[in-house]
C-alpha positions as CSV (number, residue, x, y, z in Angstrom):
1,M,98.8,2.3,-96.9
2,R,95.5,0.6,-96.0
3,V,92.5,0.7,-98.3
4,A,90.5,2.6,-95.8
5,D,93.2,5.3,-95.9
6,Y,92.8,5.6,-99.7
7,F,89.1,6.1,-99.4
8,R,89.5,8.6,-96.5
9,L,91.9,10.7,-98.5
10,A,89.8,10.4,-101.7
11,W,86.6,11.5,-99.9
12,G,88.5,14.5,-98.4
13,A,89.6,15.5,-101.9
14,L,86.1,15.2,-103.3
15,W,84.7,17.2,-100.4
16,E,87.1,20.0,-101.0
17,R,85.9,20.1,-104.6
18,R,82.3,19.3,-103.8
19,G,80.9,21.6,-106.6
20,R,82.4,19.5,-109.3
21,T,81.7,16.3,-107.4
22,I,78.0,17.1,-107.1
23,G,77.8,18.0,-110.8
24,A,79.4,14.7,-111.8
25,I,77.0,12.8,-109.5
26,V,73.9,14.6,-110.9
27,G,75.1,13.8,-114.5
28,I,75.4,10.1,-113.6
29,I,71.9,10.2,-112.1
30,I,70.4,11.8,-115.2
31,A,72.2,9.4,-117.5
32,I,71.0,6.3,-115.6
33,V,67.4,7.5,-115.5
34,A,67.4,8.6,-119.2
35,L,69.0,5.3,-120.5
36,G,66.9,3.2,-118.1
37,L,63.6,4.8,-119.3
38,A,64.6,4.6,-122.9
39,L,65.5,0.9,-122.8
40,G,62.6,0.1,-120.5
41,L,60.1,1.8,-122.8
42,G,61.4,-0.2,-125.8
43,Q,61.2,-3.5,-123.8
44,G,57.8,-2.6,-122.4
45,Y,56.3,-2.0,-125.8
46,R,58.0,-5.2,-127.1
47,T,56.5,-7.3,-124.3
48,L,53.0,-5.8,-124.6
49,A,53.1,-6.0,-128.4
50,F,54.0,-9.7,-128.3
51,G,51.2,-10.4,-125.8
52,F,48.7,-8.4,-127.8
53,F,49.5,-10.0,-131.1
54,E,49.5,-13.5,-129.5
55,R,46.0,-12.7,-128.1
56,V,44.7,-11.1,-131.3
57,F,46.1,-13.5,-133.9
58,G,46.5,-16.6,-131.8
59,T,49.3,-19.1,-131.9
60,N,47.3,-21.4,-134.2
61,T,46.3,-18.8,-136.8
62,I,47.6,-18.2,-140.3
63,F,46.8,-15.3,-142.7
64,L,46.7,-15.6,-146.5
65,F,46.7,-12.4,-148.6
66,P,46.6,-12.1,-152.4
67,G,49.8,-11.2,-154.1
68,E,50.3,-8.2,-156.4
69,N,49.1,-10.0,-159.5
70,S,46.8,-12.7,-158.1
71,R,43.3,-13.0,-156.7
72,L,41.7,-15.1,-153.9
73,T,38.1,-16.3,-154.2
74,L,35.6,-18.3,-152.0
75,T,36.6,-21.3,-154.1
76,N,40.1,-21.0,-152.7
77,V,38.6,-20.8,-149.2
78,Y,37.0,-24.2,-149.7
79,E,40.3,-25.6,-151.0
80,I,42.1,-24.4,-147.8
81,L,39.4,-26.2,-145.7
82,N,40.5,-29.5,-147.2
83,I,44.2,-29.0,-146.1
84,P,45.0,-31.4,-143.2
85,H,45.0,-29.9,-139.7
86,V,42.9,-26.8,-140.9
87,T,39.8,-26.5,-138.7
88,N,38.4,-23.3,-140.2
89,A,39.0,-20.8,-142.9
90,V,37.3,-17.3,-142.7
91,P,37.4,-15.0,-145.7
92,I,38.3,-11.3,-145.2
93,L,35.7,-9.4,-147.2
94,A,36.1,-5.7,-147.8
95,T,35.2,-2.9,-150.2
96,T,35.4,0.9,-150.2
97,V,32.2,2.8,-149.8
98,R,31.0,6.4,-149.3
99,V,29.0,6.8,-146.1
100,T,26.4,9.5,-145.5
101,I,25.7,10.2,-141.8
102,N,23.8,13.3,-140.5
103,G,24.8,15.3,-143.5
104,H,28.4,14.3,-143.3
105,T,30.0,12.2,-146.1
106,V,33.0,10.1,-145.3
107,T,34.9,7.3,-147.1
108,A,35.1,4.0,-145.2
109,T,35.9,0.4,-145.7
110,L,32.9,-1.9,-145.6
111,M,33.8,-5.3,-144.2
112,G,31.7,-8.5,-144.0
113,V,32.6,-10.4,-140.9
114,T,31.5,-12.9,-138.3
115,A,31.3,-12.1,-134.6
116,Q,34.4,-14.3,-134.0
117,E,36.4,-12.5,-136.7
118,L,35.5,-9.1,-135.2
119,E,36.4,-10.2,-131.7
120,Q,39.8,-11.4,-132.9
121,L,40.4,-8.2,-134.9
122,Y,39.8,-6.1,-131.7
123,G,41.6,-8.6,-129.4
124,V,38.6,-9.2,-127.1
125,T,36.8,-12.4,-126.0
126,S,33.4,-10.8,-126.2
127,L,32.0,-8.4,-128.7
128,N,30.6,-6.2,-125.9
129,N,34.1,-5.4,-124.9
130,A,34.8,-3.8,-128.3
131,L,31.8,-1.5,-128.2
132,L,31.8,2.1,-127.1
133,S,28.0,2.2,-127.3
134,G,25.1,0.2,-128.7
135,A,24.6,-3.6,-129.0
136,P,26.8,-6.3,-130.5
137,L,24.5,-7.2,-133.4
138,L,25.6,-8.6,-136.7
139,T,22.3,-9.2,-138.5
140,P,21.0,-8.2,-141.9
141,G,20.3,-4.4,-142.0
142,I,22.4,-3.7,-139.0
143,A,26.0,-2.2,-139.1
144,L,28.7,-1.7,-136.5
145,V,30.6,1.6,-137.1
146,G,34.3,2.1,-136.5
147,Y,35.6,4.9,-134.2
148,N,36.9,7.2,-137.0
149,V,33.6,6.9,-138.9
150,A,31.5,7.8,-135.9
151,F,33.8,10.7,-134.8
152,T,35.2,13.5,-136.8
153,S,38.9,14.5,-136.7
154,T,37.9,17.2,-134.1
155,G,36.3,14.6,-131.8
156,Q,32.6,15.4,-132.7
157,Q,30.4,12.3,-132.7
158,I,28.2,12.2,-135.8
159,A,27.0,8.6,-135.6
160,Y,24.9,7.1,-132.8
161,P,23.2,3.7,-132.4
162,G,19.8,3.6,-134.0
163,Q,20.7,6.1,-136.7
164,V,20.3,5.4,-140.4
165,I,23.3,5.6,-142.7
166,V,23.5,5.4,-146.5
167,L,26.3,3.4,-148.1
168,T,27.2,4.2,-151.7
169,T,29.3,1.6,-153.6
170,P,31.9,2.5,-156.3
171,G,29.3,1.4,-158.8
172,G,26.8,3.9,-157.5
173,T,24.5,1.5,-155.7
174,Q,23.0,2.8,-152.5
175,V,22.2,0.6,-149.5
176,T,20.6,1.8,-146.2
177,Y,21.7,0.4,-142.8
178,T,20.8,1.1,-139.2
179,I,23.7,1.6,-136.8
180,G,23.6,-1.1,-134.2
181,G,26.7,0.0,-132.2
182,V,29.8,2.3,-132.3
183,L,33.1,0.5,-131.8
184,Q,36.0,1.6,-129.7
185,S,39.3,2.8,-131.2
186,S,41.6,0.0,-132.2
187,G,45.3,0.2,-132.7
188,I,45.7,-2.9,-134.9
189,G,44.9,-3.5,-138.5
190,I,45.3,-6.3,-141.1
191,I,47.4,-5.5,-144.2
192,G,45.9,-2.1,-145.0
193,L,42.5,-2.7,-143.3
194,N,42.1,-0.2,-140.4
195,P,39.1,-1.2,-138.2
196,N,38.8,2.4,-137.1
197,N,37.9,3.5,-140.6
198,A,35.5,0.5,-141.2
199,I,31.9,-0.4,-141.1
200,F,31.1,-4.0,-140.3
201,I,28.1,-6.0,-141.5
202,D,27.1,-9.6,-141.5
203,M,29.3,-11.7,-143.8
204,N,26.5,-13.4,-145.7
205,T,24.8,-10.1,-146.3
206,F,28.1,-8.7,-147.7
207,L,28.5,-11.6,-150.1
208,A,24.9,-11.2,-151.3
209,Q,24.9,-7.4,-151.8
210,F,28.5,-6.4,-152.4
211,D,30.5,-9.3,-153.6
212,P,28.5,-11.6,-155.9
213,G,31.8,-12.6,-157.6
214,G,33.2,-14.2,-154.5
215,L,36.5,-12.3,-154.4
216,V,38.1,-12.0,-150.9
217,N,40.8,-9.7,-149.6
218,G,42.4,-12.5,-147.6
219,V,41.7,-15.6,-145.5
220,I,42.2,-16.3,-141.8
221,I,43.1,-20.0,-141.4
222,Y,42.7,-21.8,-138.0
223,V,44.9,-24.8,-137.4
224,D,44.1,-27.6,-134.9
225,S,47.4,-27.2,-133.0
226,P,50.2,-24.6,-132.8
227,N,52.6,-27.6,-133.5
228,N,51.1,-28.0,-137.0
229,V,51.2,-24.3,-138.0
230,N,54.5,-24.6,-139.9
231,E,53.3,-27.6,-141.8
232,V,50.1,-25.9,-142.9
233,T,52.1,-22.7,-143.7
234,N,54.3,-24.7,-146.1
235,E,51.3,-26.3,-147.7
236,L,49.7,-22.9,-148.3
237,K,52.9,-21.6,-149.8
238,A,53.0,-24.5,-152.2
239,L,49.3,-24.0,-153.2
240,F,49.5,-20.2,-153.4
241,P,53.1,-19.4,-154.5
242,M,52.1,-15.9,-155.7
243,D,50.4,-14.9,-152.4
244,Q,51.6,-13.9,-149.0
245,V,51.4,-16.3,-146.1
246,L,51.8,-15.0,-142.6
247,N,51.7,-16.7,-139.2
248,L,52.3,-15.4,-135.7
249,S,56.0,-16.6,-135.8
250,T,56.8,-14.5,-138.9
251,L,54.8,-11.6,-137.6
252,L,56.6,-11.6,-134.2
253,T,60.0,-11.8,-136.0
254,S,59.2,-8.6,-137.9
255,I,57.9,-6.9,-134.7
256,N,61.1,-8.1,-132.8
257,Q,63.3,-6.5,-135.5
258,F,61.4,-3.3,-135.3
259,F,61.7,-3.0,-131.5
260,T,65.3,-4.0,-131.6
261,V,66.0,-1.1,-133.9
262,L,63.9,1.2,-131.7
263,E,65.7,0.2,-128.5
264,L,69.1,0.7,-130.2
265,F,68.0,4.2,-131.4
266,L,66.6,5.2,-128.0
267,G,69.7,3.7,-126.2
268,F,72.0,5.6,-128.5
269,I,70.3,8.9,-127.8
270,A,70.2,8.3,-124.1
271,G,73.7,6.9,-124.1
272,I,75.2,10.1,-125.3
273,S,74.8,11.3,-121.7
274,F,77.3,8.6,-120.6
275,V,79.8,9.9,-123.1
276,I,79.4,13.3,-121.7
277,I,80.0,11.9,-118.2
278,G,83.2,10.3,-119.4
279,I,84.4,13.6,-120.8
280,W,83.4,15.4,-117.6
281,I,85.4,13.0,-115.5
282,F,88.4,13.1,-117.8
283,D,88.3,16.9,-117.7
284,T,87.7,17.1,-114.0
285,M,90.6,14.7,-113.3
286,M,93.0,16.7,-115.6
287,I,92.1,19.9,-113.8
288,S,92.5,18.2,-110.5
289,I,96.0,17.0,-111.3
290,I,97.0,20.5,-112.3
291,Q,95.6,22.0,-109.2
292,R,97.0,19.3,-106.9
293,T,100.5,19.0,-108.4
294,R,102.2,20.3,-105.3
295,E,100.0,18.1,-103.1
296,F,101.1,15.0,-105.1
297,G,104.8,16.1,-104.8
298,I,104.5,16.3,-101.0
299,M,102.8,12.9,-100.9
300,R,105.7,11.5,-102.9
301,A,108.2,13.2,-100.7
302,V,106.7,11.7,-97.5
303,G,106.9,8.2,-98.8
304,F,103.8,7.6,-101.0
305,S,104.7,5.2,-103.8
306,G,104.3,6.1,-107.5
307,R,101.2,3.9,-107.7
308,S,99.5,5.5,-104.8
309,I,98.5,8.7,-106.6
310,P,96.7,7.0,-109.6
311,I,95.0,4.6,-107.2
312,L,93.8,7.6,-105.2
313,L,92.4,9.3,-108.3
314,I,90.7,6.2,-109.5
315,I,89.1,5.7,-106.1
316,E,87.8,9.2,-106.3
317,S,86.1,8.5,-109.6
318,V,84.7,5.2,-108.2
319,I,83.2,7.0,-105.2
320,I,81.5,9.5,-107.5
321,A,80.2,6.7,-109.7
322,L,79.0,4.6,-106.7
323,I,77.0,7.5,-105.2
324,G,75.6,8.5,-108.6
325,S,74.7,4.9,-109.5
326,A,73.0,4.2,-106.2
327,I,70.9,7.3,-106.4
328,G,70.2,6.9,-110.1
329,T,69.1,3.3,-110.0
330,A,66.9,4.0,-106.9
331,L,65.3,6.9,-108.6
332,L,64.8,4.9,-111.8
333,A,63.1,2.1,-109.8
334,A,60.8,4.7,-108.1
335,I,59.8,6.2,-111.4
336,V,59.1,2.8,-113.0
337,H,57.0,1.9,-110.0
338,A,55.1,5.2,-110.0
339,I,54.1,5.2,-113.7
340,P,50.9,3.3,-114.2
341,Q,50.8,0.7,-116.9
342,P,48.2,1.0,-119.7
343,T,45.9,-2.0,-120.1
344,N,45.9,-1.7,-123.9
345,P,48.8,0.4,-125.2
346,F,47.6,0.0,-128.8
347,N,44.3,1.7,-128.1
348,P,44.8,5.5,-128.3
349,R,41.8,6.1,-126.0
350,A,43.7,4.2,-123.3
351,F,46.0,7.2,-123.1
352,A,43.4,9.9,-123.8
353,S,41.0,8.7,-121.1
354,S,43.6,8.8,-118.3
355,P,44.8,12.1,-116.8
356,S,48.0,10.5,-115.7
357,I,51.0,9.4,-117.8
358,T,50.7,5.7,-118.8
359,L,53.7,4.1,-120.4
360,P,54.7,0.4,-120.6
361,I,58.2,0.4,-119.0
362,V,59.9,-2.9,-118.3
363,V,63.3,-2.7,-116.6
364,T,64.7,-6.1,-115.4
365,P,67.1,-6.8,-112.5
366,I,69.8,-7.4,-115.1
367,D,69.1,-4.0,-116.6
368,F,69.4,-2.4,-113.1
369,A,72.7,-4.2,-112.5
370,A,74.1,-3.1,-115.9
371,L,73.0,0.5,-115.3
372,F,74.6,0.5,-111.9
373,I,78.0,-0.9,-113.2
374,L,78.2,1.1,-116.4
375,P,79.0,4.5,-114.8
376,I,81.6,2.9,-112.6
377,A,83.3,1.3,-115.6
378,I,83.1,4.6,-117.6
379,N,84.5,6.6,-114.6
380,I,87.4,4.2,-114.2
381,L,88.3,4.4,-117.9
382,A,87.9,8.2,-118.0
383,S,90.2,8.7,-115.0
384,L,92.8,6.1,-116.1
385,I,94.8,8.4,-118.5
386,P,94.9,11.4,-116.0
387,A,95.9,9.0,-113.2
388,L,98.8,7.5,-115.2
389,R,99.8,11.0,-116.2
390,A,99.9,12.1,-112.6
391,M,102.1,9.0,-111.8
392,R,104.7,10.1,-114.4
393,I,105.2,13.6,-113.0
394,P,108.8,13.7,-111.5
395,P,108.7,14.4,-107.7
396,A,111.2,17.3,-108.1
397,Q,108.9,19.0,-110.6
398,T,105.8,18.6,-108.4
399,L,107.7,20.2,-105.4
400,R,108.8,23.2,-107.6
401,Y,105.2,23.7,-108.9
402,E,103.4,26.9,-107.9
């Protein structure tokens, strides 16, 4: 019998049982869309995370943080500046303060920074791009306020540019500052330092008023070339064996491990639908064999070979999978194209400020091909046992079946 005849007979059988056929096709469509969106979401966040951290931390940047039982001082910063290939070393200066604003008292992290350090912390090329309101001033007596300091948990703004705030140190010393600007919400922090809960002042002012001992919370080291990062990293580990040395490579390795686990988890949850599809096809084929036993007997009696019946059943499952895969991948492509991509997925306000859904979804052509083929392979495997069982039914028994 010709291949076209197999497909004609298979289509006729599926049309007779179109209720089950449509149910199986809808199941395949849902499975493809669910798994595609789950994997695409993981890959999208991985891609954006890599790009964001490369932009924020730079390929030629190394971070040094004190270990559990060690301290870093400004003297250590000068030692780092003498390491070959190091072009600059910026100390991370921070302390905890109580802030009084408009009758509200909040706890915040006071940080002494340079404009360059603050730009890097927010992943921008200009400090203006990190501001929600106000001016990008880092001068004595002027402070830039983080988003969570300026806004309460209910969204009420309590701090505005030009207002006066009072900072109280753990020792009880009070210092008055004028708010120069309110910063946007940031989704990135550095080892326990959340910029949303911080107040930023000029680095030299911080050293004079809050850190006369010269202790630092960490050091940002700039290397002349990305090719020399590993060499400088090894030198830092030798000089500071008790401290933590991080560069972009080690950071991205940790991020990659996280997103790999996330993708596996999302894929497992969404992949359950494919298991259900396999069970559905297996069950449908077993019921079909019972209902069509007499039909198979007549086919054997008129000259169909023993292999014709399993081939026919497998072709039926392939047709279901082809239709479901075609519609499912087309629908997935339309959904991915329709969902707008956020410009900064690590900024919570990027989602809150948009009335539409913004999700970073990346589905590659290889992913589409795999999602198209997977249901076909599952359907063939699921229909294989029922098809072989149908082949083993004796012709005499099929003709006597009622």
